[in-house]
C-alpha positions as CSV (number, residue, x, y, z in Angstrom):
1,X,86.4,167.0,66.6
2,X,88.0,165.6,69.8
3,X,90.1,168.7,70.3
4,X,87.0,170.9,69.9
5,X,85.2,168.9,72.6
6,X,88.1,169.1,75.0
7,X,88.5,172.8,74.3
8,X,84.9,173.5,75.0
9,X,84.8,171.5,78.2
10,X,84.8,174.8,80.2
11,X,81.3,175.5,78.9
12,X,80.1,172.1,80.1
13,X,81.6,172.8,83.5
14,X,79.9,176.2,83.9
15,X,76.5,174.7,82.8
16,X,76.9,172.0,85.4
17,X,77.9,174.5,88.1
18,X,74.7,176.4,87.4
19,X,72.6,173.3,87.9
20,X,71.4,172.5,91.4
21,X,70.2,169.0,92.3
22,X,66.4,169.1,92.9
23,X,65.5,165.4,92.4
24,X,67.0,162.2,93.8
25,X,70.4,161.6,92.2
26,X,73.8,160.1,92.7
27,X,76.5,161.8,94.8
28,X,79.6,160.8,92.9
29,X,82.0,163.4,94.3
30,X,82.8,164.7,97.8
31,X,80.6,167.8,98.1
32,X,78.3,169.2,95.5
33,X,79.5,168.5,92.0
34,X,82.4,170.8,91.0
35,X,81.8,173.5,93.6
36,X,82.4,171.3,96.7
37,X,79.4,172.9,98.5
38,X,78.3,170.5,101.3
39,X,74.6,170.9,100.2
40,X,72.3,168.3,98.7
41,X,68.9,168.8,97.1
42,X,67.7,165.4,98.3
43,X,64.3,165.2,99.9
44,X,62.5,163.0,102.5
45,X,65.6,162.3,104.6
46,X,65.1,161.1,108.2
47,X,65.1,163.5,111.1
48,X,66.0,160.7,113.4
49,X,67.1,157.0,113.3
50,X,68.2,154.3,115.7
51,X,71.3,152.2,114.6
52,X,70.7,149.7,117.4
53,X,67.0,149.0,117.0
54,X,67.3,149.4,113.2
55,X,64.7,152.3,112.9
56,X,65.2,153.9,109.5
57,X,68.3,151.8,108.8
58,X,68.2,150.4,105.3
59,X,71.4,148.5,105.7
60,X,74.8,148.7,107.3
61,X,78.2,147.4,106.1
62,X,81.2,146.5,108.2
63,X,84.3,148.6,107.5
64,X,87.7,148.3,109.2
65,X,88.7,149.9,112.5
66,X,89.6,153.4,111.2
67,X,87.6,155.2,108.4
68,X,88.4,158.8,107.4
69,X,87.1,158.6,103.8
70,X,83.7,160.0,102.8
71,X,81.5,157.6,100.8
72,X,80.5,158.4,97.2
73,X,77.6,157.0,95.3
74,X,77.2,156.4,91.6
75,X,76.0,153.8,89.1
76,X,74.4,151.7,91.8
77,X,77.6,151.5,93.8
78,X,78.9,153.0,97.1
79,X,82.7,153.4,97.5
80,X,84.6,154.3,100.7
81,X,88.1,154.0,102.0
82,X,89.0,152.1,105.2
83,X,91.6,149.8,106.7
84,X,92.0,146.0,106.8
85,X,91.3,145.2,110.5
86,X,88.3,143.2,109.3
87,X,89.8,141.3,106.4
88,X,87.3,140.3,103.7
89,X,90.0,138.2,102.0
90,X,92.2,136.0,104.2
91,X,94.9,136.2,101.6
92,X,95.4,139.8,102.4
93,X,96.4,140.0,106.1
94,X,98.0,142.7,108.1
95,X,98.0,146.5,107.8
96,X,96.6,147.3,104.3
97,X,94.6,150.2,102.9
98,X,91.3,149.4,101.3
99,X,88.8,151.0,99.0
100,X,85.6,148.9,99.4
101,X,82.7,148.9,96.9
102,X,79.1,148.0,98.0
103,X,75.8,147.5,96.2
104,X,73.8,150.7,96.7
105,X,70.5,148.8,97.0
106,X,71.3,146.3,99.8
107,X,74.9,147.0,101.0
108,X,76.3,143.7,99.8
109,X,80.0,143.7,99.3
110,X,81.1,143.7,95.6
111,X,84.9,144.3,95.4
112,X,87.8,145.9,97.1
113,X,91.1,147.6,96.2
114,X,93.9,146.3,98.5
115,X,97.1,148.3,98.8
116,X,100.1,147.6,101.0
117,X,101.6,150.3,103.1
118,X,104.5,152.5,102.2
119,X,107.5,151.5,104.2
120,X,109.7,154.7,104.1
121,X,108.5,155.7,107.6
122,X,105.2,156.0,109.5
123,X,105.1,159.7,108.4
124,X,104.7,158.7,104.8
125,X,101.7,156.3,105.4
126,X,100.3,156.4,108.9
127,X,99.8,152.9,110.5
128,X,96.2,151.6,110.3
129,X,94.9,154.9,108.8
130,X,93.6,152.9,105.8
131,X,92.6,154.9,102.7
132,X,92.0,158.4,103.8
133,X,91.1,159.8,100.4
134,X,87.6,160.1,98.9
135,X,86.9,158.7,95.4
136,X,85.2,160.3,92.5
137,X,82.8,158.4,90.2
138,X,82.2,159.3,86.6
139,X,80.2,156.9,84.4
140,X,81.7,153.4,85.0
141,X,85.0,154.7,86.1
142,X,86.3,155.5,89.6
143,X,89.1,158.0,90.1
144,X,90.9,157.9,93.4
145,X,94.3,158.5,95.2
146,X,95.7,155.5,97.0
147,X,97.7,155.6,100.3
148,X,100.9,155.2,98.3
149,X,100.5,158.4,96.3
150,X,99.1,156.6,93.3
151,X,96.3,158.2,91.3
152,X,94.2,155.4,89.9
153,X,91.3,154.8,87.5
154,X,89.3,151.8,88.4
155,X,86.5,149.9,86.6
156,X,83.3,150.5,88.6
157,X,82.3,146.9,88.1
158,X,85.6,145.5,89.4
159,X,87.0,142.3,88.1
160,X,83.5,140.8,87.7
161,X,83.6,141.7,84.0
162,X,87.2,140.8,83.4
163,X,90.6,142.5,83.7
164,X,90.5,145.5,81.5
165,X,93.6,147.6,80.9
166,X,96.1,148.8,80.0
167,X,97.1,148.1,83.6
168,X,97.3,144.3,84.1
169,X,99.5,143.9,87.2
170,X,96.8,143.8,89.9
171,X,98.3,140.5,91.2
172,X,101.6,142.1,92.3
173,X,100.1,145.5,93.1
174,X,98.1,144.2,96.0
175,X,101.1,142.7,97.9
176,X,104.2,144.2,99.5
177,X,107.4,144.4,97.3
178,X,109.1,141.0,97.2
179,X,106.0,139.0,98.2
180,X,104.4,136.4,95.9
181,X,101.6,137.8,93.7
182,X,98.1,137.1,94.8
183,X,95.8,136.3,91.8
184,X,93.0,138.7,91.5
185,X,89.5,137.4,91.6
186,X,86.0,138.6,91.0
187,X,85.9,140.5,94.3
188,X,89.0,142.5,93.5
189,X,89.4,145.9,91.9
190,X,90.2,146.3,88.3
191,X,92.9,149.0,87.8
192,X,92.6,150.6,84.4
193,X,95.6,152.9,84.7
194,X,97.9,154.2,87.5
195,X,100.0,157.3,88.0
196,X,102.6,157.4,90.8
197,X,103.1,161.0,91.7
198,X,105.7,160.2,94.3
199,X,107.9,158.5,91.7
200,X,107.0,160.7,88.7
201,X,106.8,164.2,90.4
202,X,109.2,163.7,93.4
203,X,106.5,164.3,96.0
204,X,107.3,163.8,99.7
205,X,103.9,162.7,100.9
206,X,103.2,163.4,104.6
207,X,101.2,161.1,107.0
208,X,98.8,159.9,104.2
209,X,97.4,160.8,100.8
210,X,94.3,162.8,101.4
211,X,92.6,163.9,98.1
212,X,89.4,163.9,96.2
213,X,90.0,164.2,92.4
214,X,88.1,167.0,90.6
215,X,86.9,166.0,87.1
216,X,86.6,168.9,84.6
217,X,86.2,167.9,81.0
218,X,88.9,165.5,80.0
219,X,91.1,166.3,83.0
220,X,91.6,165.3,86.6
221,X,92.9,167.9,89.1
222,X,94.6,166.3,92.1
223,X,96.4,167.7,95.2
224,X,99.5,165.8,96.0
225,X,99.8,165.8,99.8
226,X,103.3,167.1,99.6
227,X,104.5,168.1,103.1
228,X,107.1,168.1,105.8
229,X,109.6,165.4,106.7
230,X,109.5,163.2,109.8
231,X,110.9,166.0,112.0
232,X,108.0,168.3,110.9
233,X,110.6,171.0,110.4
234,X,111.8,170.6,106.8
235,X,110.4,170.3,103.3
236,X,112.3,167.5,101.6
237,X,110.6,168.1,98.2
238,X,110.5,171.9,97.9
239,X,110.1,171.8,94.1
240,X,107.5,169.1,93.9
241,X,104.1,170.3,92.6
242,X,101.1,170.7,95.0
243,X,98.5,170.4,92.2
244,X,98.7,168.2,89.2
245,X,96.5,167.6,86.2
246,X,96.1,164.2,84.5
247,X,94.4,163.0,81.3
248,X,91.5,161.0,82.8
249,X,91.5,158.7,79.8
250,X,95.2,157.5,80.1
251,X,96.5,158.9,83.4
252,X,99.2,160.9,81.6
253,X,100.6,164.0,83.4
254,X,99.6,167.0,81.4
255,X,100.1,170.0,83.8
256,X,101.2,171.1,87.2
257,X,101.4,174.2,89.2
258,X,104.6,176.3,89.0
259,X,104.2,178.2,92.2
260,X,107.0,176.5,94.3
261,X,104.6,176.3,97.2
262,X,106.8,173.7,98.9
263,X,109.1,175.8,101.2
264,X,106.0,177.5,102.6
265,X,104.0,174.4,103.4
266,X,103.6,174.3,107.2
267,X,102.3,170.7,107.4
268,X,100.9,169.2,104.2
269,X,98.8,169.7,101.1
270,X,95.5,168.0,102.0
271,X,92.9,170.4,100.4
272,X,91.2,169.2,97.2
273,X,90.5,171.6,94.4
274,X,87.1,173.1,93.4
275,X,85.7,174.6,90.2
276,X,84.2,178.1,90.1
277,X,83.5,180.7,87.4
278,X,84.8,184.2,87.0
279,X,82.8,186.4,84.6
280,X,81.5,183.3,82.8
281,X,84.8,181.5,82.5
282,X,85.9,178.5,84.6
283,X,88.5,178.8,87.3
284,X,90.2,176.0,89.3
285,X,90.2,177.1,93.0
286,X,92.9,175.4,95.0
287,X,94.0,175.9,98.6
288,X,97.8,175.3,99.0
289,X,99.6,174.0,102.0
290,X,100.9,177.5,102.4
291,X,97.5,179.0,103.3
292,X,97.1,180.7,99.9
293,X,94.0,180.1,97.8
294,X,95.0,180.1,94.1
295,X,92.8,180.6,91.0
296,X,94.2,178.7,88.0
297,X,93.0,178.7,84.4
298,X,91.9,175.2,83.5
299,X,93.7,173.1,80.9
300,X,91.8,173.4,77.7
301,X,93.3,170.8,75.5
302,X,95.8,167.9,75.5
303,X,99.4,169.1,75.0
304,X,101.8,167.1,72.8
305,X,103.1,163.8,74.2
306,X,105.9,164.4,76.6
307,X,104.9,168.0,77.3
308,X,103.9,169.1,80.8
309,X,102.2,172.4,81.0
310,X,102.5,175.0,83.7
311,X,99.1,176.0,85.2
312,X,98.4,179.7,84.5
313,X,97.7,181.5,87.8
314,X,94.9,184.1,87.5
315,X,94.8,185.4,91.0
316,X,95.7,184.5,94.6
317,X,94.1,185.2,98.0
318,X,96.2,185.0,101.2
319,X,93.9,183.4,103.8
320,X,96.0,184.8,106.7
321,X,98.0,187.8,105.5
322,X,99.4,188.7,108.9
323,X,100.9,185.2,109.4
324,X,104.7,184.4,108.9
325,X,105.6,183.6,105.3
326,X,109.3,182.8,105.5
327,X,111.2,180.1,107.5
328,X,107.8,178.9,108.5
329,X,108.9,175.8,110.4
330,X,110.5,177.8,113.2
331,X,107.0,178.3,114.4
332,X,106.4,174.6,114.8
333,X,104.4,173.9,118.1
334,X,103.9,177.6,118.6
335,X,100.3,178.0,119.8
336,X,100.3,181.8,119.6
337,X,102.2,182.6,116.3
338,X,102.3,180.4,113.3
339,X,101.3,180.2,109.6
340,X,97.8,179.1,108.8
341,X,96.9,176.1,106.7
342,X,93.8,174.8,105.1
343,X,92.6,171.2,105.4
344,X,89.1,171.7,104.2
345,X,88.0,172.3,100.6
346,X,87.2,175.8,99.2
347,X,83.5,176.1,98.3
348,X,82.3,178.2,95.3
349,X,78.8,179.6,95.5
350,X,77.3,182.5,93.5
351,X,80.5,184.2,92.7
352,X,82.0,183.8,96.1
353,X,84.5,181.4,97.8
354,X,83.8,180.3,101.4
355,X,86.8,178.6,103.0
356,X,88.0,177.7,106.5
357,X,91.5,177.6,107.9
358,X,93.9,178.7,110.6
359,X,96.5,177.3,112.8
360,X,97.4,173.7,112.4
361,X,95.5,171.4,114.8
362,X,98.7,169.6,115.8
363,X,101.5,172.1,115.4
364,X,100.0,175.7,115.0
365,X,98.4,178.6,116.7
366,X,95.0,178.4,118.4
367,X,93.2,180.6,115.8
368,X,90.8,179.7,113.0
369,X,88.4,181.5,110.7
370,X,85.7,181.1,108.1
371,X,86.3,183.6,105.4
372,X,84.4,184.7,102.3
373,X,85.8,186.5,99.3
374,X,84.6,187.3,95.8
375,X,86.1,185.7,92.7
376,X,87.1,188.8,90.8
377,X,90.2,190.6,89.6
378,X,93.7,189.4,88.9
379,X,97.0,189.1,90.8
380,X,96.9,189.5,94.5
381,X,93.2,190.0,95.4
382,X,93.7,189.5,99.2
383,X,92.7,193.1,100.1
384,X,90.3,193.8,97.3
385,X,88.3,190.5,97.3
386,X,87.7,189.9,101.0
387,X,84.1,190.3,102.1
388,X,84.2,189.1,105.7
389,X,86.0,187.0,108.2
390,X,84.2,185.0,111.0
391,X,86.3,183.7,113.9
392,X,86.0,180.0,114.8
393,X,87.3,178.3,117.9
394,X,90.9,176.9,118.0
395,X,91.2,174.9,114.8
396,X,89.0,173.7,111.9
397,X,89.0,170.9,109.3
398,X,85.4,171.5,108.2
399,X,84.3,172.3,104.6
400,X,81.4,174.8,104.7
401,X,77.8,174.2,103.5
402,X,76.1,177.2,101.9
403,X,72.4,177.3,101.4
404,X,69.5,179.8,101.5
405,X,71.7,182.7,102.6
406,X,73.4,180.8,105.5
407,X,76.8,179.1,105.9
408,X,77.1,176.1,108.2
409,X,80.5,175.0,109.5
410,X,82.1,173.3,112.5
411,X,85.4,173.6,114.4
412,X,87.6,171.6,116.7
413,X,86.3,173.6,119.6
414,X,83.2,171.5,119.6
415,X,81.0,174.1,118.0
416,X,78.7,174.1,115.0
417,X,78.2,177.6,113.5
418,X,75.4,179.1,111.4
419,X,76.6,182.3,109.8
420,X,74.9,184.9,107.6
421,X,76.4,184.4,104.1
422,X,76.1,188.0,103.1
423,X,77.5,189.7,106.3
424,X,79.5,187.1,108.1
425,X,77.6,187.7,111.3
426,X,76.7,184.8,113.6
427,X,73.2,183.6,113.4
428,X,73.5,180.8,116.0
429,X,76.1,178.5,117.6
430,X,75.5,175.0,118.8
431,X,77.9,173.3,121.3
432,X,78.6,169.6,120.7
433,X,79.9,167.1,123.3
434,X,82.8,166.0,121.1
435,X,85.4,167.4,118.8
436,X,84.4,167.8,115.2
437,X,86.7,166.9,112.2
438,X,83.8,166.3,109.8
439,X,82.0,168.6,107.5
440,X,78.2,169.3,107.8
441,X,75.7,168.2,105.2
442,X,72.7,170.5,104.6
443,X,69.8,168.6,103.0
444,X,66.0,168.5,103.2
445,X,65.9,171.4,105.7
446,X,68.3,169.7,108.1
447,X,72.0,169.9,109.1
448,X,73.7,166.6,109.6
449,X,77.2,166.4,111.2
450,X,79.2,163.8,113.2
451,X,81.6,164.1,116.1
452,X,84.7,162.3,117.2
453,X,82.6,161.3,120.3
454,X,80.5,159.2,118.0
455,X,77.3,161.3,117.8
456,X,75.4,162.2,114.7
457,X,73.8,165.6,115.4
458,X,70.8,166.6,113.4
459,X,69.7,170.3,113.5
460,X,67.0,172.2,111.6
461,X,68.5,174.3,108.8
462,X,67.5,178.0,109.2
463,X,67.9,181.0,111.3
464,X,66.3,179.5,114.4
465,X,68.5,176.9,116.2
466,X,66.6,173.7,116.8
467,X,68.1,170.3,117.6
468,X,66.1,167.6,116.0
469,X,68.1,164.6,117.3
470,X,71.4,163.5,118.6
471,X,72.1,159.9,117.7
472,X,74.7,157.8,119.5
473,X,76.7,155.8,117.0
474,X,79.0,152.8,117.4
475,X,82.3,154.7,117.1
476,X,83.8,158.1,116.2
477,X,82.7,159.9,113.0
478,X,85.3,161.5,110.8
479,X,83.8,161.3,107.3
480,X,81.1,163.8,106.1
481,X,77.4,162.6,105.9
482,X,76.3,162.2,102.3
483,X,72.8,162.0,100.7
484,X,72.0,160.3,97.4
485,X,68.8,158.9,95.9
486,X,66.7,159.5,99.0
487,X,69.2,157.8,101.3
488,X,71.5,159.4,104.0
489,X,74.9,157.7,104.4
490,X,76.8,158.0,107.6
491,X,80.2,156.3,108.0
492,X,81.7,155.8,111.5
493,X,85.1,154.3,112.1
494,X,83.7,150.8,111.9
495,X,80.4,150.8,109.9
496,X,78.8,152.4,106.9
497,X,75.1,153.1,107.5
498,X,72.5,153.6,104.7
499,X,69.6,155.5,106.4
500,X,66.2,155.9,104.8
501,X,62.8,157.3,105.9
502,X,61.1,154.2,104.6
503,X,63.3,151.6,106.2
504,X,62.0,149.6,109.1
505,X,63.8,147.4,111.7
506,X,62.7,144.2,109.9
507,X,64.5,145.1,106.6
508,X,67.8,146.4,107.9
509,X,70.4,143.7,107.2
510,X,74.0,144.0,108.3
511,X,76.5,143.2,105.7
512,X,79.4,141.3,107.4
513,X,80.2,138.8,104.8
514,X,83.5,138.7,102.9
515,X,83.9,137.2,99.5
């Protein structure tokens, strides 16, 4: 019976892909469930707010000093990654990476996962970057990738309901190697299982782990952040996988890609996988660090203990077919000629994939695009599947939002684009005052997006460009805005804001407390 349920999980996935949120609901994964589309069906979201006066601010919670993780909401909890510059527990001092859990109703702090930094070099785990990954919530479990290349399953309730297992070593896990253990308390995370892909798969993580686990049936699909060495000119782990599959119940490695993407990675593997369908069958859509989008057949059942499957490649699409493919690191710092890479997530919508990419923002050429291709065929579908290509300015890290025949996306050239989804033609372009690393959220007839200048821009969704508001925030915005259960969530570098149409200045508490 169990095997039958696992084997039929593809059908569950396809049915869920077909369902669009139309009523208030949780947002347990980065982007629309499975497809990664940055669209929400939430209603009655504010067209303006004032973080200083408290207008429409339901609550705000103090984070660290650097926050790159997008919040997720599920089971009455809000979870986000940050750093430890504002310690909630005096026992954990210094540079640590944090996943913090807050109460959805009032923003009160519930528990945190504390992880010391990797000490190999700063290019394994960038100083003060905190937890850059975004968690995924399913039921009372939280799946996430920590700063040390550890895929973890946490209890959504933390230690408040006891230390469940089989993992029981939280006391030692929260401190640097060789330091005395710190006993876990009710405000600490409860790790259920842990898989170290650096140790088990030989991954050479670069800068930081940046991943958002995809849940499909019994399995987790996770990109590994395999990348270049400290010189940015060599791949130290050419044979390490870029995409791994774990049993979500136990954390056991059950599959990995066999594409040997490593030598072609120009910087790192920071794009998280999505789920689509091809002729009614599921397909895992994954953008490698080599600028290739791969379509893999999902794992259908657990292999025997000790067996690691090779993911079956169905097709591949070269995002930038004219770019160099061999000896790619000789083009490091070349702003005219270089390979392309993809830092955003591919979005599946109505049989098509929408994806952004181009020259690396730090080391590559000054070109970027939004591209659209159909999910059809087998083998190399680069020439047969491409539908259109739309030029962006300089570089992009933005995952697209697709809704009502339009695609919304941003670039590092300070521009927000609205593009016709069928033709790839520009509908309108809005110029922001700051660079944009975040992705847009389309919800309730509005487009929300933050800038590194610290502005939250709100535009009307549709073919006519209309700026509804530009809200000055307390610090730069890198995470994507999120909507859940009638509330808009915006994370800056230092605060997480819960914004609601019904909130008033008198009921907008600030959560600064520790334990």
